[in-house]
Structures are given as structure tokens and as C-alpha cells.
C-alpha positions, 0 to 999 in steps of 0.5 A: 419091080423086085427089089420093089419089092424087096424094099417095100420102099416106093408104091411097089414096095409100100402096096406089095405089104398090103398084098401080104396081109392073109384075106382068107385061110382054111386047113388047105389053103391062105390068102393075100389080097390079091396073090397065095401065102405059101408057108412052109415052116418059117419060111413064107413066099407069096405066087400069083399063078393064071391061065390065059388062052392058051398059056400059063404063068407063076409069078413068085418071091420070096423075101426073107430067102430074096429069089424071086421067079416068074415062070411062062410057058404057052401051053395050059397045063396046070399040072406042069406049072405046078411040078416046075416051080415044085422042081425048081423050089426044091432043088435050087430055091429052100 
């Protein structure tokens, strides 16, 4: 699925370009059609996070740097999830 997102080909790739367009933006956040957008200078990555019952998950990717990550934990803890993605991004993906 990540390869399809990166290629912009096929049904998933075509739909991905629609979800990456800014739908809403204010001074604190930018949201595409179904996912959030994070900008750090010229770097941009897309992510979707959520909690279900007692579990948390995040799916994030950056087309320019060609990385993707999925984190799923069996504990509902948004602070832990935020710390995990920030640590992984700062130490390994930036």
C-alpha cells in the first residue's frame, strides 16, 4: 500500500493525491481530506492517528523522503503515541 501511495499510480495512488490537498488550515493545524498534514520547513508528511476502545494507532508517510511508518499499541494513550512518533521522526526519519 505504501508503494502505491508513493507512486501516485493505480486507484490508491490517485486517491492519495486527493487526500493530500489541504482541506482546512489554521495557525495550529493543517488537515487534508481525511488525514493531517505536518510541515517542517520544506519537509512535509501526512498522518492519521486514532484510538479505538483500548488501543492507539498511527499511520504516517513522507513521499519526498520515501518513508512510511505504522505504530499500533494495545494501550489507549495519545501522549505515548505522540512521544513515539516524535522520537522516531527526530532520531531516524528527519
